[in-house]
N, CA, C and O atoms as CSV, one atom per row, in Angstrom:
chain,resi,resn,atom,element,x,y,z
A,1,MET,N,N,-202.942,-23.726,21.790
A,1,MET,CA,C,-202.666,-24.450,20.577
A,1,MET,C,C,-202.635,-23.463,19.407
A,1,MET,O,O,-203.436,-22.530,19.362
A,2,ALA,N,N,-201.735,-23.661,18.485
A,2,ALA,CA,C,-201.552,-22.770,17.339
A,2,ALA,C,C,-202.748,-22.841,16.399
A,2,ALA,O,O,-203.372,-23.889,16.233
A,3,ASP,N,N,-203.048,-21.709,15.794
A,3,ASP,CA,C,-204.131,-21.623,14.824
A,3,ASP,C,C,-203.723,-22.343,13.542
A,3,ASP,O,O,-202.722,-21.985,12.923
A,4,LYS,N,N,-204.482,-23.345,13.144
A,4,LYS,CA,C,-204.156,-24.156,11.959
A,4,LYS,C,C,-204.944,-23.711,10.733
A,4,LYS,O,O,-205.083,-24.467,9.771
A,5,LYS,N,N,-205.456,-22.492,10.766
A,5,LYS,CA,C,-206.233,-21.971,9.653
A,5,LYS,C,C,-205.327,-21.764,8.432
A,5,LYS,O,O,-204.187,-21.316,8.557
A,6,ALA,N,N,-205.852,-22.096,7.267
A,6,ALA,CA,C,-205.071,-21.952,6.030
A,6,ALA,C,C,-204.742,-20.484,5.785
A,6,ALA,O,O,-205.537,-19.598,6.100
A,7,LYS,N,N,-203.569,-20.239,5.221
A,7,LYS,CA,C,-203.162,-18.888,4.850
A,7,LYS,C,C,-202.898,-18.879,3.356
A,7,LYS,O,O,-202.324,-19.819,2.806
A,8,TYR,N,N,-203.319,-17.820,2.719
A,8,TYR,CA,C,-203.135,-17.669,1.287
A,8,TYR,C,C,-202.146,-16.541,1.037
A,8,TYR,O,O,-202.214,-15.483,1.663
A,9,TRP,N,N,-201.231,-16.786,0.114
A,9,TRP,CA,C,-200.170,-15.830,-0.184
A,9,TRP,C,C,-200.235,-15.415,-1.647
A,9,TRP,O,O,-200.678,-16.182,-2.501
A,10,VAL,N,N,-199.798,-14.216,-1.920
A,10,VAL,CA,C,-199.609,-13.750,-3.285
A,10,VAL,C,C,-198.179,-13.236,-3.391
A,10,VAL,O,O,-197.549,-12.916,-2.383
A,11,VAL,N,N,-197.679,-13.161,-4.599
A,11,VAL,CA,C,-196.333,-12.645,-4.817
A,11,VAL,C,C,-196.462,-11.237,-5.383
A,11,VAL,O,O,-197.143,-11.008,-6.383
A,12,LYS,N,N,-195.803,-10.317,-4.730
A,12,LYS,CA,C,-195.821,-8.921,-5.146
A,12,LYS,C,C,-194.462,-8.579,-5.733
A,12,LYS,O,O,-193.433,-8.794,-5.092
A,13,LYS,N,N,-194.453,-8.047,-6.949
A,13,LYS,CA,C,-193.200,-7.564,-7.539
A,13,LYS,C,C,-193.085,-6.099,-7.148
A,13,LYS,O,O,-194.011,-5.312,-7.344
A,14,ASP,N,N,-191.932,-5.750,-6.593
A,14,ASP,CA,C,-191.735,-4.388,-6.110
A,14,ASP,C,C,-190.366,-3.888,-6.538
A,14,ASP,O,O,-189.479,-4.676,-6.865
A,15,VAL,N,N,-190.204,-2.589,-6.534
A,15,VAL,CA,C,-188.913,-1.979,-6.864
A,15,VAL,C,C,-187.902,-2.377,-5.791
A,15,VAL,O,O,-188.195,-2.321,-4.596
A,16,CYS,N,N,-186.730,-2.773,-6.222
A,16,CYS,CA,C,-185.676,-3.194,-5.300
A,16,CYS,C,C,-185.270,-2.019,-4.412
A,16,CYS,O,O,-184.918,-0.955,-4.921
A,17,PRO,N,N,-185.314,-2.199,-3.095
A,17,PRO,CA,C,-184.943,-1.105,-2.201
A,17,PRO,C,C,-183.433,-0.830,-2.184
A,17,PRO,O,O,-183.000,0.251,-1.785
A,18,GLU,N,N,-182.652,-1.794,-2.610
A,18,GLU,CA,C,-181.189,-1.638,-2.593
A,18,GLU,C,C,-180.710,-0.736,-3.727
A,18,GLU,O,O,-179.872,0.140,-3.510
A,19,CYS,N,N,-181.237,-0.943,-4.934
A,19,CYS,CA,C,-180.768,-0.184,-6.114
A,19,CYS,C,C,-181.824,0.779,-6.642
A,19,CYS,O,O,-181.586,1.465,-7.635
A,20,GLN,N,N,-182.995,0.842,-5.992
A,20,GLN,CA,C,-184.106,1.699,-6.401
A,20,GLN,C,C,-184.545,1.422,-7.841
A,20,GLN,O,O,-184.978,2.328,-8.553
A,21,GLY,N,N,-184.429,0.159,-8.258
A,21,GLY,CA,C,-184.927,-0.249,-9.563
A,21,GLY,C,C,-183.935,-0.102,-10.705
A,21,GLY,O,O,-184.257,-0.425,-11.849
A,22,VAL,N,N,-182.735,0.380,-10.413
A,22,VAL,CA,C,-181.741,0.607,-11.465
A,22,VAL,C,C,-181.035,-0.691,-11.861
A,22,VAL,O,O,-180.646,-0.859,-13.017
A,23,GLY,N,N,-180.873,-1.597,-10.914
A,23,GLY,CA,C,-180.214,-2.881,-11.197
A,23,GLY,C,C,-178.736,-2.898,-10.870
A,23,GLY,O,O,-178.112,-3.959,-10.885
A,24,VAL,N,N,-178.162,-1.733,-10.574
A,24,VAL,CA,C,-176.761,-1.659,-10.183
A,24,VAL,C,C,-176.638,-0.808,-8.923
A,24,VAL,O,O,-177.483,0.042,-8.642
A,25,VAL,N,N,-175.578,-1.052,-8.179
A,25,VAL,CA,C,-175.312,-0.265,-6.972
A,25,VAL,C,C,-173.895,0.295,-7.044
A,25,VAL,O,O,-173.016,-0.266,-7.698
A,26,TYR,N,N,-173.703,1.397,-6.367
A,26,TYR,CA,C,-172.394,2.032,-6.300
A,26,TYR,C,C,-171.487,1.177,-5.440
A,26,TYR,O,O,-171.849,0.784,-4.331
A,27,ASN,N,N,-170.320,0.895,-5.956
A,27,ASN,CA,C,-169.338,0.069,-5.262
A,27,ASN,C,C,-168.392,1.008,-4.513
A,27,ASN,O,O,-167.229,1.153,-4.889
A,28,GLY,N,N,-168.886,1.639,-3.464
A,28,GLY,CA,C,-168.206,2.765,-2.854
A,28,GLY,C,C,-166.997,2.508,-1.992
A,28,GLY,O,O,-166.181,3.413,-1.816
A,29,TRP,N,N,-166.843,1.318,-1.446
A,29,TRP,CA,C,-165.774,1.112,-0.471
A,29,TRP,C,C,-164.418,1.525,-1.011
A,29,TRP,O,O,-163.654,2.165,-0.289
A,30,PHE,N,N,-164.087,1.190,-2.241
A,30,PHE,CA,C,-162.785,1.503,-2.824
A,30,PHE,C,C,-162.721,2.972,-3.249
A,30,PHE,O,O,-161.768,3.681,-2.928
A,31,TRP,N,N,-163.744,3.413,-3.973
A,31,TRP,CA,C,-163.729,4.749,-4.566
A,31,TRP,C,C,-163.870,5.840,-3.526
A,31,TRP,O,O,-163.280,6.909,-3.681
A,32,ASP,N,N,-164.629,5.607,-2.475
A,32,ASP,CA,C,-164.727,6.589,-1.391
A,32,ASP,C,C,-163.386,6.726,-0.675
A,32,ASP,O,O,-162.976,7.829,-0.314
A,33,GLU,N,N,-162.711,5.602,-0.474
A,33,GLU,CA,C,-161.392,5.636,0.157
A,33,GLU,C,C,-160.391,6.379,-0.734
A,33,GLU,O,O,-159.581,7.157,-0.230
A,34,LEU,N,N,-160.438,6.151,-2.031
A,34,LEU,CA,C,-159.555,6.851,-2.963
A,34,LEU,C,C,-159.801,8.364,-2.904
A,34,LEU,O,O,-158.852,9.145,-2.828
A,35,ASP,N,N,-161.066,8.772,-2.939
A,35,ASP,CA,C,-161.395,10.197,-2.859
A,35,ASP,C,C,-160.924,10.805,-1.541
A,35,ASP,O,O,-160.419,11.927,-1.513
A,36,ARG,N,N,-161.093,10.057,-0.447
A,36,ARG,CA,C,-160.648,10.548,0.861
A,36,ARG,C,C,-159.143,10.787,0.849
A,36,ARG,O,O,-158.671,11.836,1.288
A,37,ARG,N,N,-158.395,9.810,0.346
A,37,ARG,CA,C,-156.931,9.930,0.324
A,37,ARG,C,C,-156.455,11.043,-0.607
A,37,ARG,O,O,-155.520,11.774,-0.281
A,38,LEU,N,N,-157.094,11.168,-1.754
A,38,LEU,CA,C,-156.719,12.234,-2.687
A,38,LEU,C,C,-156.985,13.610,-2.081
A,38,LEU,O,O,-156.241,14.563,-2.312
A,39,GLY,N,N,-158.065,13.690,-1.298
A,39,GLY,CA,C,-158.401,14.962,-0.642
A,39,GLY,C,C,-157.441,15.318,0.479
A,39,GLY,O,O,-157.223,16.497,0.761
A,40,GLU,N,N,-156.869,14.314,1.116
A,40,GLU,CA,C,-155.968,14.546,2.253
A,40,GLU,C,C,-154.519,14.786,1.837
A,40,GLU,O,O,-153.772,15.431,2.573
A,41,SER,N,N,-154.110,14.286,0.687
A,41,SER,CA,C,-152.698,14.313,0.314
A,41,SER,C,C,-152.476,15.019,-1.018
A,41,SER,O,O,-152.902,14.537,-2.068
A,42,THR,N,N,-151.803,16.168,-0.961
A,42,THR,CA,C,-151.481,16.868,-2.207
A,42,THR,C,C,-150.419,16.110,-2.985
A,42,THR,O,O,-150.403,16.153,-4.215
A,43,ASP,N,N,-149.511,15.400,-2.266
A,43,ASP,CA,C,-148.491,14.604,-2.957
A,43,ASP,C,C,-149.148,13.502,-3.794
A,43,ASP,O,O,-148.775,13.282,-4.946
A,44,LEU,N,N,-150.106,12.832,-3.217
A,44,LEU,CA,C,-150.813,11.762,-3.930
A,44,LEU,C,C,-151.560,12.342,-5.125
A,44,LEU,O,O,-151.547,11.761,-6.211
A,45,ALA,N,N,-152.206,13.479,-4.928
A,45,ALA,CA,C,-152.952,14.120,-6.012
A,45,ALA,C,C,-152.022,14.533,-7.144
A,45,ALA,O,O,-152.396,14.456,-8.315
A,46,LYS,N,N,-150.811,14.972,-6.804
A,46,LYS,CA,C,-149.848,15.395,-7.832
A,46,LYS,C,C,-149.405,14.218,-8.699
A,46,LYS,O,O,-149.109,14.400,-9.880
A,47,LYS,N,N,-149.356,13.024,-8.132
A,47,LYS,CA,C,-148.929,11.845,-8.900
A,47,LYS,C,C,-149.991,11.428,-9.912
A,47,LYS,O,O,-149.702,10.683,-10.848
A,48,GLY,N,N,-151.204,11.903,-9.726
A,48,GLY,CA,C,-152.265,11.649,-10.702
A,48,GLY,C,C,-153.289,10.624,-10.225
A,48,GLY,O,O,-153.007,9.737,-9.420
A,49,TYR,N,N,-154.461,10.791,-10.754
A,49,TYR,CA,C,-155.599,9.948,-10.383
A,49,TYR,C,C,-155.350,8.488,-10.755
A,49,TYR,O,O,-155.605,7.584,-9.959
A,50,GLN,N,N,-154.852,8.268,-11.964
A,50,GLN,CA,C,-154.611,6.899,-12.424
A,50,GLN,C,C,-153.598,6.201,-11.526
A,50,GLN,O,O,-153.801,5.057,-11.121
A,51,TRP,N,N,-152.502,6.898,-11.216
A,51,TRP,CA,C,-151.457,6.318,-10.374
A,51,TRP,C,C,-152.025,5.998,-8.993
A,51,TRP,O,O,-151.805,4.908,-8.464
A,52,ALA,N,N,-152.762,6.956,-8.408
A,52,ALA,CA,C,-153.335,6.764,-7.077
A,52,ALA,C,C,-154.318,5.594,-7.064
A,52,ALA,O,O,-154.374,4.834,-6.098
A,53,THR,N,N,-155.093,5.457,-8.144
A,53,THR,CA,C,-156.063,4.365,-8.250
A,53,THR,C,C,-155.351,3.012,-8.268
A,53,THR,O,O,-155.733,2.087,-7.551
A,54,GLU,N,N,-154.327,2.913,-9.087
A,54,GLU,CA,C,-153.583,1.651,-9.192
A,54,GLU,C,C,-152.846,1.341,-7.890
A,54,GLU,O,O,-152.775,0.183,-7.477
A,55,GLU,N,N,-152.301,2.367,-7.245
A,55,GLU,CA,C,-151.588,2.176,-5.975
A,55,GLU,C,C,-152.541,1.659,-4.892
A,55,GLU,O,O,-152.198,0.735,-4.155
A,56,LEU,N,N,-153.721,2.246,-4.796
A,56,LEU,CA,C,-154.697,1.797,-3.793
A,56,LEU,C,C,-155.150,0.368,-4.093
A,56,LEU,O,O,-155.335,-0.428,-3.172
A,57,ALA,N,N,-155.326,0.041,-5.357
A,57,ALA,CA,C,-155.714,-1.331,-5.718
A,57,ALA,C,C,-154.640,-2.312,-5.244
A,57,ALA,O,O,-154.955,-3.351,-4.664
A,58,ARG,N,N,-153.384,-1.981,-5.491
A,58,ARG,CA,C,-152.286,-2.859,-5.031
A,58,ARG,C,C,-152.293,-2.989,-3.512
A,58,ARG,O,O,-152.074,-4.072,-2.970
A,59,GLU,N,N,-152.547,-1.876,-2.833
A,59,GLU,CA,C,-152.578,-1.886,-1.362
A,59,GLU,C,C,-153.654,-2.837,-0.842
A,59,GLU,O,O,-153.464,-3.504,0.175
A,60,PHE,N,N,-154.781,-2.893,-1.543
A,60,PHE,CA,C,-155.874,-3.794,-1.157
A,60,PHE,C,C,-155.675,-5.210,-1.704
A,60,PHE,O,O,-156.525,-6.076,-1.500
A,61,GLY,N,N,-154.571,-5.447,-2.391
A,61,GLY,CA,C,-154.291,-6.778,-2.924
A,61,GLY,C,C,-155.082,-7.116,-4.171
A,61,GLY,O,O,-155.334,-8.286,-4.462
A,62,LEU,N,N,-155.475,-6.081,-4.909
A,62,LEU,CA,C,-156.256,-6.278,-6.133
A,62,LEU,C,C,-155.363,-6.111,-7.353
A,62,LEU,O,O,-154.444,-5.292,-7.350
A,63,ASP,N,N,-155.632,-6.882,-8.385
A,63,ASP,CA,C,-154.899,-6.731,-9.642
A,63,ASP,C,C,-155.282,-5.442,-10.349
A,63,ASP,O,O,-154.467,-4.829,-11.039
A,64,GLU,N,N,-156.513,-5.046,-10.170
A,64,GLU,CA,C,-157.009,-3.813,-10.783
A,64,GLU,C,C,-158.125,-3.256,-9.907
A,64,GLU,O,O,-158.697,-3.984,-9.095
A,65,PRO,N,N,-158.438,-1.981,-10.063
A,65,PRO,CA,C,-159.513,-1.402,-9.245
A,65,PRO,C,C,-160.856,-2.062,-9.553
A,65,PRO,O,O,-161.100,-2.475,-10.687
A,66,PRO,N,N,-161.720,-2.162,-8.557
A,66,PRO,CA,C,-163.056,-2.727,-8.813
A,66,PRO,C,C,-163.890,-1.738,-9.625
A,66,PRO,O,O,-163.591,-0.544,-9.632
A,67,PRO,N,N,-164.915,-2.210,-10.298
A,67,PRO,CA,C,-165.780,-1.286,-11.038
A,67,PRO,C,C,-166.502,-0.351,-10.060
A,67,PRO,O,O,-166.755,-0.714,-8.911
A,68,GLU,N,N,-166.826,0.848,-10.530
A,68,GLU,CA,C,-167.523,1.799,-9.659
A,68,GLU,C,C,-168.953,1.355,-9.381
A,68,GLU,O,O,-169.514,1.683,-8.335
A,69,GLU,N,N,-169.539,0.618,-10.302
A,69,GLU,CA,C,-170.881,0.076,-10.112
A,69,GLU,C,C,-170.827,-1.420,-10.304
A,69,GLU,O,O,-170.035,-1.934,-11.093
A,70,GLU,N,N,-171.685,-2.116,-9.569
A,70,GLU,CA,C,-171.778,-3.561,-9.750
A,70,GLU,C,C,-173.237,-3.967,-9.734
A,70,GLU,O,O,-174.094,-3.240,-9.232
A,71,THR,N,N,-173.506,-5.128,-10.285
A,71,THR,CA,C,-174.868,-5.639,-10.324
A,71,THR,C,C,-175.398,-5.780,-8.908
A,71,THR,O,O,-174.719,-6.308,-8.028
A,72,CYS,N,N,-176.596,-5.309,-8.702
A,72,CYS,CA,C,-177.232,-5.401,-7.387
A,72,CYS,C,C,-177.452,-6.872,-7.036
A,72,CYS,O,O,-178.059,-7.619,-7.803
A,73,THR,N,N,-176.955,-7.273,-5.878
A,73,THR,CA,C,-177.093,-8.671,-5.476
A,73,THR,C,C,-178.488,-8.986,-4.942
A,73,THR,O,O,-178.907,-10.144,-4.959
A,74,LYS,N,N,-179.206,-7.977,-4.470
A,74,LYS,CA,C,-180.546,-8.223,-3.926
A,74,LYS,C,C,-181.546,-8.604,-5.023
A,74,LYS,O,O,-182.406,-9.460,-4.815
A,75,CYS,N,N,-181.424,-7.952,-6.208
A,75,CYS,CA,C,-182.378,-8.222,-7.291
A,75,CYS,C,C,-181.713,-8.872,-8.509
A,75,CYS,O,O,-182.365,-9.074,-9.533
A,76,SER,N,N,-180.445,-9.193,-8.407
A,76,SER,CA,C,-179.672,-9.789,-9.505
A,76,SER,C,C,-179.689,-8.929,-10.769
A,76,SER,O,O,-179.619,-9.445,-11.884
A,77,GLY,N,N,-179.783,-7.620,-10.578
A,77,GLY,CA,C,-179.741,-6.698,-11.705
A,77,GLY,C,C,-181.077,-6.453,-12.379
A,77,GLY,O,O,-181.147,-5.679,-13.334
A,78,ASP,N,N,-182.145,-7.094,-11.905
A,78,ASP,CA,C,-183.476,-6.961,-12.505
A,78,ASP,C,C,-184.132,-5.631,-12.131
A,78,ASP,O,O,-184.961,-5.111,-12.877
A,79,GLY,N,N,-183.759,-5.087,-10.978
A,79,GLY,CA,C,-184.379,-3.853,-10.511
A,79,GLY,C,C,-185.671,-4.086,-9.751
A,79,GLY,O,O,-186.220,-3.162,-9.151
A,80,MET,N,N,-186.158,-5.320,-9.777
A,80,MET,CA,C,-187.401,-5.670,-9.084
A,80,MET,C,C,-187.149,-6.886,-8.196
A,80,MET,O,O,-186.334,-7.749,-8.520
A,81,ILE,N,N,-187.855,-6.939,-7.085
A,81,ILE,CA,C,-187.778,-8.099,-6.197
A,81,ILE,C,C,-189.182,-8.668,-6.021
A,81,ILE,O,O,-190.176,-7.967,-6.209
A,82,GLU,N,N,-189.247,-9.925,-5.665
A,82,GLU,CA,C,-190.531,-10.558,-5.376
A,82,GLU,C,C,-190.656,-10.740,-3.874
A,82,GLU,O,O,-189.743,-11.227,-3.207
A,83,VAL,N,N,-191.808,-10.339,-3.360
A,83,VAL,CA,C,-192.076,-10.416,-1.928
A,83,VAL,C,C,-193.377,-11.188,-1.718
A,83,VAL,O,O,-194.379,-10.906,-2.374
A,84,ARG,N,N,-193.362,-12.150,-0.815
A,84,ARG,CA,C,-194.603,-12.864,-0.472
A,84,ARG,C,C,-195.417,-12.000,0.476
A,84,ARG,O,O,-194.901,-11.480,1.466
A,85,VAL,N,N,-196.703,-11.855,0.156
A,85,VAL,CA,C,-197.600,-11.043,0.972
A,85,VAL,C,C,-198.845,-11.873,1.259
A,85,VAL,O,O,-199.366,-12.552,0.373
A,86,LEU,N,N,-199.315,-11.815,2.491
A,86,LEU,CA,C,-200.574,-12.490,2.815
A,86,LEU,C,C,-201.682,-11.898,1.957
A,86,LEU,O,O,-201.769,-10.679,1.808
A,87,LEU,N,N,-202.522,-12.746,1.397
A,87,LEU,CA,C,-203.599,-12.293,0.524
A,87,LEU,C,C,-204.475,-11.260,1.227
A,87,LEU,O,O,-204.844,-10.249,0.629
A,88,GLU,N,N,-204.807,-11.505,2.480
A,88,GLU,CA,C,-205.689,-10.558,3.199
A,88,GLU,C,C,-205.037,-9.183,3.329
A,88,GLU,O,O,-205.738,-8.171,3.326
A,89,GLU,N,N,-203.695,-9.127,3.446
A,89,GLU,CA,C,-203.002,-7.839,3.490
A,89,GLU,C,C,-202.960,-7.207,2.109
A,89,GLU,O,O,-203.129,-5.996,1.971
A,90,ALA,N,N,-202.735,-8.025,1.085
A,90,ALA,CA,C,-202.685,-7.506,-0.280
A,90,ALA,C,C,-204.021,-6.886,-0.674
A,90,ALA,O,O,-204.057,-5.874,-1.374
A,91,LEU,N,N,-205.111,-7.489,-0.229
A,91,LEU,CA,C,-206.433,-6.984,-0.583
A,91,LEU,C,C,-206.743,-5.635,0.062
A,91,LEU,O,O,-207.668,-4.944,-0.366
A,92,MET,N,N,-205.982,-5.256,1.081
A,92,MET,CA,C,-206.170,-3.954,1.718
A,92,MET,C,C,-205.433,-2.837,0.983
A,92,MET,O,O,-205.662,-1.660,1.262
A,93,ASP,N,N,-204.561,-3.187,0.057
A,93,ASP,CA,C,-203.799,-2.206,-0.717
A,93,ASP,C,C,-204.736,-1.531,-1.718
A,93,ASP,O,O,-205.380,-2.225,-2.505
A,94,PRO,N,N,-204.831,-0.192,-1.713
A,94,PRO,CA,C,-205.740,0.502,-2.641
A,94,PRO,C,C,-205.446,0.204,-4.109
A,94,PRO,O,O,-206.372,0.166,-4.919
A,95,GLU,N,N,-204.196,-0.005,-4.467
A,95,GLU,CA,C,-203.858,-0.315,-5.854
A,95,GLU,C,C,-204.426,-1.673,-6.257
A,95,GLU,O,O,-204.924,-1.839,-7.370
A,96,ILE,N,N,-204.349,-2.637,-5.351
A,96,ILE,CA,C,-204.919,-3.960,-5.630
A,96,ILE,C,C,-206.430,-3.847,-5.762
A,96,ILE,O,O,-207.030,-4.497,-6.619
A,97,ALA,N,N,-207.049,-3.025,-4.918
A,97,ALA,CA,C,-208.502,-2.836,-4.988
A,97,ALA,C,C,-208.907,-2.324,-6.370
A,97,ALA,O,O,-209.926,-2.750,-6.913
A,98,LYS,N,N,-208.104,-1.401,-6.950
A,98,LYS,CA,C,-208.404,-0.887,-8.288
A,98,LYS,C,C,-208.275,-1.992,-9.336
A,98,LYS,O,O,-209.108,-2.105,-10.236
A,99,VAL,N,N,-207.240,-2.793,-9.214
A,99,VAL,CA,C,-207.023,-3.889,-10.166
A,99,VAL,C,C,-208.177,-4.877,-10.087
A,99,VAL,O,O,-208.710,-5.302,-11.112
A,100,ILE,N,N,-208.560,-5.241,-8.870
A,100,ILE,CA,C,-209.654,-6.197,-8.683
A,100,ILE,C,C,-210.961,-5.615,-9.200
A,100,ILE,O,O,-211.730,-6.311,-9.862
A,101,ALA,N,N,-211.220,-4.339,-8.901
A,101,ALA,CA,C,-212.456,-3.707,-9.370
A,101,ALA,C,C,-212.507,-3.714,-10.893
A,101,ALA,O,O,-213.562,-3.970,-11.473
A,102,GLY,N,N,-211.387,-3.438,-11.543
A,102,GLY,CA,C,-211.336,-3.467,-13.005
A,102,GLY,C,C,-211.583,-4.860,-13.544
A,102,GLY,O,O,-212.315,-5.036,-14.519
A,103,ALA,N,N,-210.971,-5.854,-12.909
A,103,ALA,CA,C,-211.139,-7.242,-13.354
A,103,ALA,C,C,-212.592,-7.695,-13.167
A,103,ALA,O,O,-213.155,-8.367,-14.031
A,104,VAL,N,N,-213.185,-7.325,-12.042
A,104,VAL,CA,C,-214.578,-7.694,-11.781
A,104,VAL,C,C,-215.495,-7.028,-12.800
A,104,VAL,O,O,-216.427,-7.649,-13.310
A,105,SER,N,N,-215.223,-5.763,-13.091
A,105,SER,CA,C,-216.039,-5.041,-14.066
A,105,SER,C,C,-215.951,-5.696,-15.451
A,105,SER,O,O,-216.963,-5.872,-16.129
A,106,ARG,N,N,-214.730,-6.054,-15.859
A,106,ARG,CA,C,-214.571,-6.712,-17.164
A,106,ARG,C,C,-215.239,-8.082,-17.169
A,106,ARG,O,O,-215.810,-8.485,-18.183
A,107,ALA,N,N,-215.177,-8.804,-16.050
A,107,ALA,CA,C,-215.815,-10.125,-15.969
A,107,ALA,C,C,-217.337,-9.980,-16.055
A,107,ALA,O,O,-218.003,-10.794,-16.695
A,108,ARG,N,N,-217.883,-8.950,-15.414
A,108,ARG,CA,C,-219.333,-8.710,-15.492
A,108,ARG,C,C,-219.740,-8.391,-16.928
A,108,ARG,O,O,-220.748,-8.896,-17.423
A,109,GLU,N,N,-218.946,-7.546,-17.592
A,109,GLU,CA,C,-219.241,-7.192,-18.980
A,109,GLU,C,C,-219.224,-8.438,-19.869
A,109,GLU,O,O,-220.113,-8.628,-20.699
A,110,ARG,N,N,-218.202,-9.286,-19.687
A,110,ARG,CA,C,-218.124,-10.527,-20.474
A,110,ARG,C,C,-219.324,-11.419,-20.194
A,110,ARG,O,O,-219.919,-11.978,-21.115
A,111,ALA,N,N,-219.674,-11.548,-18.920
A,111,ALA,CA,C,-220.808,-12.399,-18.552
A,111,ALA,C,C,-222.103,-11.856,-19.156
A,111,ALA,O,O,-222.944,-12.622,-19.626
A,112,GLN,N,N,-222.257,-10.526,-19.140
A,112,GLN,CA,C,-223.452,-9.915,-19.726
A,112,GLN,C,C,-223.505,-10.176,-21.221
A,112,GLN,O,O,-224.564,-10.506,-21.755
A,113,LEU,N,N,-222.367,-10.032,-21.908
A,113,LEU,CA,C,-222.312,-10.297,-23.353
A,113,LEU,C,C,-222.622,-11.760,-23.657
A,113,LEU,O,O,-223.345,-12.062,-24.606
A,114,GLU,N,N,-222.067,-12.672,-22.843
A,114,GLU,CA,C,-222.339,-14.097,-23.042
A,114,GLU,C,C,-223.812,-14.412,-22.817
A,114,GLU,O,O,-224.397,-15.214,-23.544
A,115,LEU,N,N,-224.413,-13.780,-21.808
A,115,LEU,CA,C,-225.836,-13.987,-21.529
A,115,LEU,C,C,-226.683,-13.488,-22.694
A,115,LEU,O,O,-227.613,-14.165,-23.131
A,116,GLU,N,N,-226.354,-12.297,-23.194
A,116,GLU,CA,C,-227.098,-11.744,-24.324
A,116,GLU,C,C,-226.937,-12.622,-25.565
A,116,GLU,O,O,-227.896,-12.823,-26.310
A,117,ALA,N,N,-225.742,-13.141,-25.788
A,117,ALA,CA,C,-225.504,-14.024,-26.940
A,117,ALA,C,C,-226.305,-15.314,-26.787
A,117,ALA,O,O,-226.892,-15.806,-27.750
A,118,ALA,N,N,-226.326,-15.861,-25.560
A,118,ALA,CA,C,-227.085,-17.102,-25.323
A,118,ALA,C,C,-228.579,-16.859,-25.522
A,118,ALA,O,O,-229.278,-17.702,-26.084
A,119,GLU,N,N,-229.065,-15.710,-25.064
A,119,GLU,CA,C,-230.480,-15.383,-25.245
A,119,GLU,C,C,-230.815,-15.212,-26.731
A,119,GLU,O,O,-231.861,-15.667,-27.195
A,120,ALA,N,N,-229.917,-14.553,-27.471
A,120,ALA,CA,C,-230.148,-14.353,-28.912
A,120,ALA,C,C,-230.130,-15.693,-29.633
A,120,ALA,O,O,-230.926,-15.926,-30.542
A,121,ARG,N,N,-229.215,-16.578,-29.224
A,121,ARG,CA,C,-229.135,-17.904,-29.832
A,121,ARG,C,C,-230.422,-18.686,-29.548
A,121,ARG,O,O,-230.974,-19.323,-30.445
A,122,ALA,N,N,-230.893,-18.636,-28.307
A,122,ALA,CA,C,-232.118,-19.347,-27.940
A,122,ALA,C,C,-233.314,-18.805,-28.721
A,122,ALA,O,O,-234.171,-19.570,-29.165
A,123,GLU,N,N,-233.366,-17.489,-28.884
A,123,GLU,CA,C,-234.471,-16.876,-29.642
A,123,GLU,C,C,-234.397,-17.290,-31.112
A,123,GLU,O,O,-235.422,-17.566,-31.736
A,124,ALA,N,N,-233.160,-17.333,-31.672
A,124,ALA,CA,C,-232.993,-17.743,-33.077
A,124,ALA,C,C,-233.413,-19.188,-33.247
A,124,ALA,O,O,-234.032,-19.536,-34.253
A,125,GLU,N,N,-233.086,-20.047,-32.272
A,125,GLU,CA,C,-233.481,-21.468,-32.335
A,125,GLU,C,C,-234.994,-21.574,-32.230
A,125,GLU,O,O,-235.612,-22.341,-32.968
A,126,ARG,N,N,-235.595,-20.821,-31.331
A,126,ARG,CA,C,-237.044,-20.855,-31.139
A,126,ARG,C,C,-237.781,-20.470,-32.426
A,126,ARG,O,O,-238.834,-21.026,-32.738
A,127,ARG,N,N,-237.216,-19.517,-33.162
A,127,ARG,CA,C,-237.845,-19.060,-34.408
A,127,ARG,C,C,-237.457,-19.937,-35.609
A,127,ARG,O,O,-237.948,-19.741,-36.720
A,128,GLY,N,N,-236.579,-20.892,-35.363
A,128,GLY,CA,C,-236.195,-21.823,-36.428
A,128,GLY,C,C,-235.109,-21.297,-37.357
A,128,GLY,O,O,-234.907,-21.829,-38.449
A,129,TYR,N,N,-234.420,-20.264,-36.928
A,129,TYR,CA,C,-233.328,-19.732,-37.777
A,129,TYR,C,C,-232.067,-20.585,-37.679
A,129,TYR,O,O,-231.214,-20.533,-38.565
A,130,LEU,N,N,-231.946,-21.345,-36.639
A,130,LEU,CA,C,-230.744,-22.183,-36.451
A,130,LEU,C,C,-231.107,-23.648,-36.523
A,130,LEU,O,O,-230.237,-24.508,-36.389
């Protein structure tokens, strides 16, 4: 029988592996083919880069050449992606451990300050200052 134990997830924002955080990717299929053809044919190169670009676009049935870069579809141009991670796995990450340790330390400091304030208030009330 399957384990029905609850699982807890966190969302991790990470650099997009497709664009390495830039938000755009090289649209190489057209431009690599153009470079290949220009390298193979001196006649094509003599007609000029612009002419060769427009000719290849027509050959592919395009009205105009595609842009050399396009918005990354994996991250929608944000450069970051969100990944669901099991909480127990996230807690094993040393970076998360540092974040948690910092948060715990700040929470302890706040609790200590609140305790000291409550004690000072109680002492002031006991002495009749409040």
